[in-house]
N, C-alpha and C positions, 0 to 999 in steps of 0.2 A: 174116820177122822173124828176126834173127840169133840171139838168144837165147831162142827160143820156149819151152824147157824150163822156163824161170823162172815162166811162168804156171801150171805144174803143181805148183810147189813148195808142199809143206804139205797137199796132196790125197792121201787115201788110198782105197783100194779097200774095199768093205764086202760082206759076204754078205747073203743074204735077212734074216736076223734083226739086220741093222744092225751086226754085230760087225766091227771093223777087221780086215782081213786083214793079217798081219804081211808086211812087204816082205821079199824073199829077199836073201841075203847074196851080194854080189859077190865075185869073186877078188881076192886081195891085189894082183895085178900091174895091175889095172883101176883107174886113178886118173883122177879128173876134172881138168879145167882150166877156167879162166875164172871170172868173177866169182861168188862165192857157190856154188861148186861143192860137192855133198854126193852121198852115194850114191843117194838117192832121185832126185834130178835126173838122175844119170848113168845109173841104171836105165831111167828114161823115155826117154832119148836112145838108148841102146842098143837097147831093145825097138822103138822107132819105126824105126830104121834098118835093123833085121833085118826088120821087117814090110813096108817101103814100097821096099825096093831088093834087087836079087839080087847086087849088088856085095858083096866081102868088106869086113868091118868090121876096120879096122886102126888107127883113132886117127888123131890129129893128128901128123904127122911132123915139122913145123917146131919146132925148139926155141925159136924166137921167139913161139910162140903163148903161152907162159907170161908174157912181158911185155906183149902186146898182142893178145889173142884176136880183137878186132875187125878187126884188119888182117891177121893172118897165119892166118887160119882157113879150113880146107879144109872148105866148106859140105856136102859130100857124107859126111862122117865126123862121128861123135859128138864132143862135147866131152869128150874123154879123151885121155890121153897114149898114143903108140904102144905097142902091146902084142903079145905071142906068147901064144897059148893052149897051156898045156903038158899032158901027160896027166894030171898030178896035178889040174888044174883041171877035167878032164873027169870024172875020178873024184869 
C-alpha cells in the first residue's frame, strides 16, 4: 500500500496504566510530504524505515513529489522532504 502510514494516523502508544505516551518531537528540518501529512505519521514512517532497512534514510529527493506523491514517490524512503542531519539535531 502506497500510503500505509495513514492507517496508523490517530493511534497512540500507551503504558501499562493506559496513560498515553507523548510522541517525540521531530527536528525542524524533517518535514512530511503527501496527503494529510503530520508529525505522528512522519514519525511512524521514519521509525519503520529505520527498523526494516539498513539503507540510509534521506527522504524524497524529487521536487515533483510535492505535486503528486503517488507518481513521483521513492518507495524505499519515508514520505518526507530530503534532509540532512546536523550536529544540532543530534544534540
